[in-house]
N, C-alpha and C positions, 0 to 999 in steps of 0.2 A: 283849055288854058295852056299857053306856052310858057315853059320854064325859062326860055331864053331871056336874057337881060333886055329890058325894053327902054332903058335910058331914062334920064332925068325928066324929059318931057312927058313920056308915057306914065311914069310913076306919079308925077305931079297931077296928071289928069285923073288918075285913080283916086288920089287923096282928095282932090276937089270934089269928085263924085261922091265920096263918102261923107263929106261935110255939107254938100248941097242939100237944102231942105226940100223934101218931096212936095209936089203939088197934091191937091186933094184927089185928082184923078189917078195919079200914081199910087197914092195911099190906098185908094179903092181897089186898084188892080192888084196891089201887093196882098191885101187882105183876102181877095177872091182866089188868088193863085196859091197862097201859102196857108194851108189849113191843117189843123190837128185832125188826124184820122188814124185808122189802123191799116197800115200799108203792107209790109212784109217782114218776115222773121229773118234776122241776120244769120243765126245758126252758130255753131261752135267754131272757135279758132284759137290758135296758140302761137304767139310770136315772142320776141325778145324786147324788153323795155330799155330805156336809156341808162339803166344801171347794170345792164347785162344779165338780168334775171328773166326767167320765163314768165310770161304774162298771158293768161288765157281768159276767155269769155266768162269763165266761172267766177272770176273776181268782180265781174260787173253784175252778177245776178242780184236782183232786188234793188238795183240802183237805176236812177235816171241818168243817162249819160249822153254827152255830145261828142260827135266824131267829125273830124275833118282830115284833109289829105295835103301833105306838104313835103318839101325836101330841102335839105339844109343849104344847098348851093344856089337855091332860087333867091333872086334879089328883087323880084317883082311882086307878084301877088302873095306868095307864101308868108312873108313877114306880116302883111296886112291880115291874112287869115289867122295867124297866130296871135296878133294883137287883138283881133275880135274875140278870140277864145279867152284871152286874159281878161278882157273887160267883162265878159259874161261871168267868169270865175269871181271877179270882184263883186259883181252884182249879187251873186248867189250867196256870198259870205262863206262861212267855214263849215257848211253842212257836209257831213261825211257820207250821206246817202245820194250824193251827186258826184259823177266822175266825168273826166274829160280825156279823150283819146285822140291823139294825132298819129295817123298812119304815114310812114315814109313811103313815097312813091318812087324813091331811088335807093332801094335797100342795098344795092351793090356798093354804093358809096357811103351810105348813112349807117355807120357803125354806132353802137350804143354810145361810145365816147363823143362822137360828133353830135349826136342828138342831145346829149347832156349839155354840151357847150352851146348848142343852138337855143336851148330852152332858157339859159341864164338871163338874157335881157328881159324876159317876160315874167320873172319872179318865180321863186321856188313854190311848189305846191305838190304835196304827196298824192293828190287826187289826179294829177295830170300825167298820163302815161304817153310816152312817145315810142312808137313801136316799129321794129324792123324785123327782117328775116330773110329767107331765100327769095330771090326775084320771082320765081315761078309761083310760090305759095302766096306772096303778097299780091301779085297781079291777079291771081285767081280769086283771092278774097275780095279785093276791091271791085272787080268787074262782075263777079257772079253772086256775091253776097250783099255787097252794098249797092250793086247795080249802077255804078257810075263808070265813065270811060277812063281808060289809062293806056297810053301808048308810049313806047320809047323809040325814037328815031335814031337807030344805031349809026347809020351812015352820016346823017347830019351832025351827030354828036362827035364823030371822028373829025369831021371837017372843022367844026367850031371849037373843038378841043374842050368841050363842056357838055354836060347832059342836056339833051333836047327832049323834054318830056311834056306830053299833053295830058292833063289830068283835070278832074272836076274841082271847081271852087265851091261846091255845095257843102253845107254843114247840116248834119242830121241829128235829130234827137231820138234816142232809143229808150224804151221803157224798161222796167225791171224784169220783164219777161223776154227781153231781147227782140222786141218788135219795133220797127221804125214807125214813129208816130208823127214826124214832122221833118221837113227839109226845106231849105231856102238857099238863096244866093249868099254866100259868106262874105261878099264884099259890099253888100248894100248898106246904105246909111241906117236902115231899119233893123239890120240883122241882130245887133246886140240886144236891143229891147225885146224883139220878137222871141229870140231864144230864151231870154230870161223869163218872159211871160209863159212860154210853153213849158219850161221846166217846172215852174210854180204850179201850173195847171195839172201836170202829171203827178206832182207830189201830192196835191190835194186829192187827185183821183185815187191814189194808192192808200190814202187815209193816214199818211204820216206827216203831213205838212203842219 
């Protein structure tokens, strides 16, 4: 996914895609390709949250949590990914055994202060952590533990005078043991309901629903 501004036409196309009702064939494909399973373990990590405080994977132990990848200067897909996250938060209600984590893929720019400001339009929620850190550790975490792509085009960024970042628009659900159990396209019309359903299934599985 390109972080470059795509303009009104491109953004409109994405919004229309989100609102367009899927055909039965598309629904069938989605259900076949996006399944709850036991995939891989994320492992330990420690970064800094939007309040400037250390945040580690230990704080997520025993919780079902959703992860996505954004950066604050992105005006294309990232706001939509964050909106999807906020809608799932609303669906889940005020449960404290569910958490939401957004990882900045532009940590060099995204200070805790910027992340805090970025989060404001989506509503306050103590369960939502927006994380940043050193470029090297964030890149390693995203690519080797979450197993999703992340590249920074430094030369193009200099020419465009803005960050040119390619990153995943996937959203992942991780269980209380730190194991990825589900992932899907975060921009799809089905995403919010699918993530909501998966979280509920995993809560039932853990016996605390």
